[in-house]
N, C-alpha and C positions, 0 to 999 in steps of 0.2 A: 258881423260871428253869426255865420249857421249853428243850431241848436239842435237834443236830441232831447224830446221832451221822455222823464222818467218816468217808472213808472206810479211815482207820484208825484208829477204831474210837475214838479220841479226840472227848470230848463238847465241842462248841461252844454256848454261849449261842447262844438263836436270838434274840434281842434284842441290839443292845449301841446303845455310845457315840458317835458319830462326833464327830471332831475338823479334820477338813476346813474348810480358810476361818475356824478363829478361834486370828488371829493376836499379838495382845496377849497377852503370856507368864502373867501374873495373872491374865487373864479364864479366859484357859483351864488352869492350874492350881486356879483357885476351880471351874469347870466339871468337872472331872473328878470332885475331891473332890465335888462337887455329887449328880453321877451315882450315882457308888459310892456316895455313902452313901443315893441314893432306892432301891439293889439292881441297877442294874446291873453284869452283871459282866464284861464285853467290852468293854474297850474300843480302838475302831482312831484309826492316827493312820500318817502314813508321814514319810520320810525328806524329800517334795515342799513338804509340808505346814509345816516349819518350826519346829512346836510337838514334835519329840520331846522334848525336854530339859523340857521345863513341863507335858507328859503322864506324863512319868518323876519332875516331883514330886507329881504329883496321886497317882498310883498310891501316892508313898511317904508322903505325907503324909495319909492316906483313911483312917486307922484299921482297915483291911482288909487279910489277912498276903493277901502274893504270890498263894501258891496256890489263894486261892481264886478269882483273877482270870485272864482269857482277854483277853490282848492280842498285840494285832496291829501291825502296822507293813507297812512296801512300800518294796523297794526302786526307785530311779526309771532309766530306758532308760537315762543318761547315766552310770547306777556299771556297765554291763553287761558289762565287759571283765571279768574272770577276778579282776585284785588288783583294779582299781576294786568291786566287789564285796563283794571279802573285806574291804576297809577302809569299803564305807560297812555293812557289819551289824558291824562292831565298832564303829565309830560310834554307833551303832542302840542297841548293849548299856549303851554307856557312858551316850547321853545319855536314855536310859528305868530307868539304875538295875537292871537287870536283870541274872541270872545265865543266864536263858535266856526265850526269847519263843514265843509258844503257837503263834504261825501270821507268816510271813511269806512276800509275794506277790511275783510282776513285777509293776509299777506298768502297762507300759504296753507293747502286743507289738513292738516296732520296737527294732534295733540287734538288740547280740550276743547274746541270747534264751537262746540252746544253751549259754553261756558262764554264765550266773549263775546258768541253772537245777541247772546241775551241780555250783556253790559251794554253794547252797541244800540240794540233795538232800545233799552231803558234810554240812555241819552239820545238817542231819539223820539223815542212820546216825547222827551221832557225839553227836543228845541235846541238843545246843542248840536245836534250833526245833521240837518238837511236831506242826505243820504246815506242809505248803507250798502254795502255792496260785501262783495268778492271779489279772490284773484286767484288763477292758478285753478281753478275747479272744472275737474270735470264731470263730464252729465249724470253722473251715481252722486256723487258727494251733493253736486248740484242740488240735485231733485230731494236727497234725504235733507238736507240742511230746508227748503221751501217745505216739502210736507212736515215736518214735524217744530217751524219756528210761526209766527206768528207774521213777521214781515217777509215779503218776499225781496230777498236785492233786490239791487237797482241797477249792477253794476256788476257782469265778470269778465274781467282785466285778463286777460288772455295773451299772446305769446299771437299774430299776426302780421305775415307779411305775405311776399307773393309767393314765394315758395311753400309758404306754411298758413291756410287760407280757411285752416278750419273750419269751414264748410258744418259737417254736422256738429260741429261743438254749437255753432253760432246758431242753428234751427232747433238747436235744446233750445239756448237763450229765448230766442223769439217765441218759441209755443210756453212758455214760462214767464213771459215778457218782464225781461232780462237783461240790458240795455250789452252788447259789444265794444271792449274799448281796446285798442289792440297798444301793446308795449310791444316795441322794438319792431317799429313800424317799417323801417330799413333796415332791419338785419341785423344790426348792430357792429354792421364791420365784416359781417362774415361769407357775404354774398356780395363782395363788391363787384364779380366780372358780370352780376344781375343788369350791372346800369350801363353795362356795354353791349348789349346783348342788342342787336341791328333792329328789330321790331320796337325798342320799348327807344333806340336814341329816332327812329324815324316818327312815334309817335309824339314825340319830345318834342323834334324839330317846326311838325305841322303845329303845335300849338305856341313856338318859340318856350316855350320849358323845358328844364331838365329832367334827364330819366328818373329823377329823388321826387320832382314835383308830380310825376304820372304815377310813380308805384302810392303817393299819398294821396293823389285826387282817387285812384279806386278805390282804396279800404274809403271816404268819403261818401262818391257816392253809393257801398255799398251799405250805406249808415252805419256804419262803425266811424267809433270816434278815436283816433289817433295823436299820440302822446309823444312827439318826434322827438330827442335833445341832441342838444352843441353846444357847443359854449364858443362857437364861433357867430361873428356878426351876421354874415352876408351868409351864411346858411341856417343861421336863424330865421332871419327875413326871405329866405329861398321857401324853408316851408312853412311859413303860411301865407306867401305869393299862390294861393289855388285856388279862389274862388270868383274869377275871371272868364274859364272857360271850361266844357262838361265834354266828355269822354262821347263817343258814341258806344251802338252797341255791336258793333264787329270789334273796338281796339276793346270795349270791355271783354267779349270772346276769348281774343289773343291774351289781355293780359291774363285768363282764368286759364289757362290751359297751361302758366308755368309754373305751377302747382305740387310740388314734387309732393304732397301732405307727411312733412316730416316737418321738426318745431327744431330749427336753428339754435337756439336757447338751450329750451329747455328740451324736457320730454314729451309724447302725451301718455306712453308710460307707467302708471306710476311709481315702482320703484325706481326707475330712471329720475322721474320729477321729487322726489320724496332722498335721493342723494344726489341731488341738485341743489336741493333745496337744504342738505344739510351745508354747505361749506357757505352761507349765511351766516347761519351762529360764529 
């Protein structure tokens, strides 16, 4: 598995399995087991998803040693006060049934982010978390957090897909040595027509792949970690089968041209992003 070296020298798989909206606990456990047995080694969840316990069971029952996996969870902004954050972390450890977590992110840039981030720093310094980071942080929010805390976030997990390539934000991440990780790398069903575009279909046929595999490969070749989600066995396998071909420059340029600069899931504007996040409470 190809990896990204984070700014603290921890190796993170570039391809992971996302669990957003896998609400049925049995289905979530089965999907995690399926993903791990397929070869995924990064499993992404969050308190807000309500499935950490099912993810934990999937990890436990996968037949793969814990130390071979990279487990990510997130603290939501309703738990950003110091004691709330400590309790949320304790709950995550218990639900995931692990004695360390590979990465914990602040899920949204709202509320008392400083208090929560310093709790993450404390857990990180104690060796209970291997890497800490953020999600949905815009440039000013990310830079502010970096300038007034000790540990530079290892990751900024943001929406990135063919219509929302986030070039400027990715450049800021790169400037401050923060890895970009893409959620909704396939658009979460909000841009299905993309995978019928003749240019994408033609590239896919050349490599005997699907247009969705081309979309994921494009992001990986930009050194972006991706966490596609599916509960379907064939799609889980399809999303993993990305490492036996390389897109050439002309093909990459064609796919760059599909960027519309608009989020499909959230919104890069602070007000709209806040309104979207509030639906998670």
